[in-house]
C-alpha positions as CSV (number, residue, x, y, z in Angstrom):
1,L,152.1,192.9,299.5
2,A,153.7,189.3,300.0
3,E,154.6,190.8,304.0
4,L,151.8,192.2,304.2
5,D,149.3,188.9,303.6
6,R,151.5,186.5,305.5
7,A,151.7,189.1,308.8
8,Y,147.9,188.9,308.1
9,Q,147.5,185.5,307.7
10,M,149.6,185.1,311.4
11,L,146.5,187.3,312.7
12,A,144.3,185.4,311.3
13,E,145.5,182.1,312.4
14,G,146.0,184.0,316.1
15,R,149.6,184.3,315.5
16,L,149.9,187.2,317.6
17,E,153.3,186.4,318.9
18,E,154.7,186.4,315.2
19,A,152.5,188.8,313.2
20,D,153.0,191.4,316.1
21,P,156.8,192.0,314.6
22,A,155.8,191.0,310.8
23,F,153.5,194.5,311.0
24,R,156.6,196.2,313.2
25,A,158.3,195.7,310.1
26,L,156.0,197.3,307.9
27,V,155.3,199.9,310.1
28,A,159.1,201.0,309.9
29,H,158.5,202.0,306.2
30,D,157.8,205.9,305.2
31,P,155.1,206.2,305.2
32,P,153.8,203.0,306.7
33,P,151.3,201.3,304.9
34,L,147.7,202.1,306.1
35,A,147.1,198.4,306.5
36,A,150.3,197.0,308.3
37,L,148.8,199.9,310.7
38,E,145.6,198.5,310.7
39,G,147.2,195.0,311.4
40,L,149.2,196.2,314.4
41,G,146.1,197.9,315.8
42,R,143.9,194.5,315.5
43,V,147.1,192.6,317.4
44,A,147.1,195.5,320.0
45,R,143.6,195.3,320.0
46,L,143.9,191.4,321.2
47,R,146.4,191.3,323.2
48,G,144.6,193.6,325.4
49,Q,146.9,197.0,324.7
50,Q,143.6,199.5,324.3
51,A,145.7,202.3,324.2
52,D,148.3,201.6,321.4
53,A,145.8,200.5,319.1
54,E,143.9,203.9,319.6
55,R,146.9,205.6,318.9
56,L,147.3,203.0,316.1
57,F,143.7,203.7,314.7
58,E,143.8,207.3,315.1
59,R,147.6,207.9,312.9
60,I,145.0,206.0,310.1
61,L,142.6,208.4,310.7
62,V,144.9,211.6,310.3
63,R,146.2,209.9,307.0
64,D,142.3,208.5,305.9
65,P,140.1,210.7,307.9
66,Q,137.2,208.4,305.9
67,S,138.4,204.9,307.1
68,L,135.6,203.0,308.1
69,T,137.8,200.1,309.8
70,A,139.7,203.2,312.1
71,L,136.4,205.0,313.0
72,A,134.5,201.6,313.7
73,Q,137.7,200.5,315.7
74,L,138.0,203.8,317.2
75,V,133.8,203.7,318.4
76,T,134.7,200.6,320.3
77,L,137.8,201.1,322.2
78,A,136.3,204.8,323.6
79,G,133.2,202.8,324.5
80,E,135.3,200.5,326.2
81,R,137.6,202.9,328.1
82,G,134.3,204.8,329.1
83,D,134.3,207.9,326.8
84,F,130.6,206.9,325.7
85,R,130.6,210.7,324.6
86,L,133.9,210.8,322.1
87,A,131.9,207.2,320.9
88,A,128.9,208.5,319.9
89,A,130.8,211.5,318.0
90,R,133.0,208.7,316.2
91,A,129.9,206.6,315.6
92,Q,128.4,209.3,313.9
93,Q,131.7,210.5,311.8
94,L,131.5,206.7,310.7
95,A,127.2,206.6,309.9
96,A,127.7,209.8,308.0
97,L,130.1,208.4,305.7
98,V,127.5,205.3,305.0
99,P,124.6,206.0,306.0
100,N,123.0,202.8,304.5
101,D,125.1,200.8,306.5
102,A,123.0,199.2,309.4
103,G,126.5,198.0,311.1
104,A,127.7,201.7,311.0
105,S,123.6,202.6,312.5
106,R,124.0,200.0,315.0
107,L,127.6,201.0,316.4
108,L,126.0,204.7,316.6
109,A,122.8,203.7,318.6
110,E,125.0,201.7,321.0
111,A,127.2,204.5,321.0
112,L,124.0,207.2,321.9
113,L,122.8,204.5,324.2
114,A,125.7,204.5,326.6
115,A,126.4,208.0,326.6
116,E,122.7,208.4,327.9
117,R,120.9,209.8,324.3
118,S,118.2,207.0,324.0
119,A,115.6,209.2,322.1
120,E,118.2,209.3,319.5
121,A,119.3,206.3,319.8
122,E,115.9,204.4,319.5
123,A,115.5,206.8,316.5
124,E,118.6,205.6,314.9
125,W,117.6,201.8,315.4
126,R,114.5,203.0,313.6
127,R,116.6,204.6,311.0
128,G,118.6,202.0,310.4
129,L,115.9,199.6,310.6
130,A,113.7,201.8,307.7
131,L,116.8,201.6,305.3
132,S,117.6,198.0,306.5
133,P,114.5,195.7,307.8
134,R,116.3,192.3,307.9
135,A,119.1,193.5,309.9
136,G,118.9,191.3,312.6
137,W,121.6,192.4,315.0
138,L,120.5,195.9,314.4
139,R,116.7,194.6,315.0
140,L,118.0,192.8,318.4
141,G,119.4,196.1,320.0
142,L,116.1,198.3,319.6
143,A,114.7,194.8,321.3
144,R,117.0,194.8,324.2
145,Y,116.8,198.8,324.2
146,L,112.8,198.2,324.6
147,A,113.1,195.5,326.8
148,T,115.1,197.8,329.2
149,A,112.6,200.7,328.9
150,Q,109.6,198.6,329.9
151,R,108.4,198.5,326.7
152,Q,108.5,194.6,326.1
153,H,104.9,194.7,323.8
154,E,107.2,196.0,321.2
155,A,110.7,194.2,322.3
156,V,108.5,191.2,321.8
157,Q,107.2,192.4,318.3
158,E,111.0,193.2,317.2
159,L,112.1,189.8,318.8
160,D,109.1,188.0,317.2
161,R,110.8,189.7,313.7
162,I,114.1,188.1,314.3
163,L,112.9,184.9,315.2
164,A,110.2,184.2,312.2
165,D,113.0,185.1,309.4
166,E,114.6,181.7,308.5
167,E,118.0,183.2,306.7
168,M,118.9,184.2,310.2
169,S,121.9,183.2,311.9
170,P,122.2,180.9,313.9
171,E,124.4,183.5,316.8
172,L,121.4,186.0,316.5
173,V,118.9,183.3,316.7
174,A,120.0,181.9,320.0
175,A,120.4,185.9,321.5
176,A,116.9,186.7,320.0
177,Q,115.6,183.5,321.8
178,T,117.6,184.3,325.1
179,A,116.5,187.9,325.1
180,R,112.4,186.8,324.2
181,A,112.7,184.3,327.2
182,A,113.0,186.9,329.5
183,L,110.3,189.2,328.4
184,P,106.9,188.2,329.9
185,P,104.6,185.5,327.6
186,R,102.3,187.2,325.0
187,D,98.8,188.2,325.8
């Protein structure tokens, strides 16, 4: 555990050249600890070694088909390489495991939209917001979708909800302000 803690500390500090061999030493155990596989996958992803990262997260899923981290990483990796169908399938697996999680709902909605399944994406945004009405990033995704679908009035309503909530993060507020500025003024 001390070795694993050290490796994760190096990763957190961005010391990838040191974290990589530390995680590799841990992965050499049989069976390798899932946390070490995850750490090595994160290092590979940060280094731009997407195929290696994908293989490592797939290894985690073989041993733990309900690994939320592995599924979330695989959704993102599949999307980055343009396999939107696989990204959507993985995101559906993730959302089925944590149906009330706004982050999983957001990943699923975005993956469905990228897979050109916009009606399903909108339904997922709305389902997620019904369960977590204050999920700002989920709401921002819906607002952006509505804006691109030429439904500006609805997009403005969603953005105004974000901007009215004083507990939203500064990053989210800035993103919502940028999106709002791109839309026509309210009637």
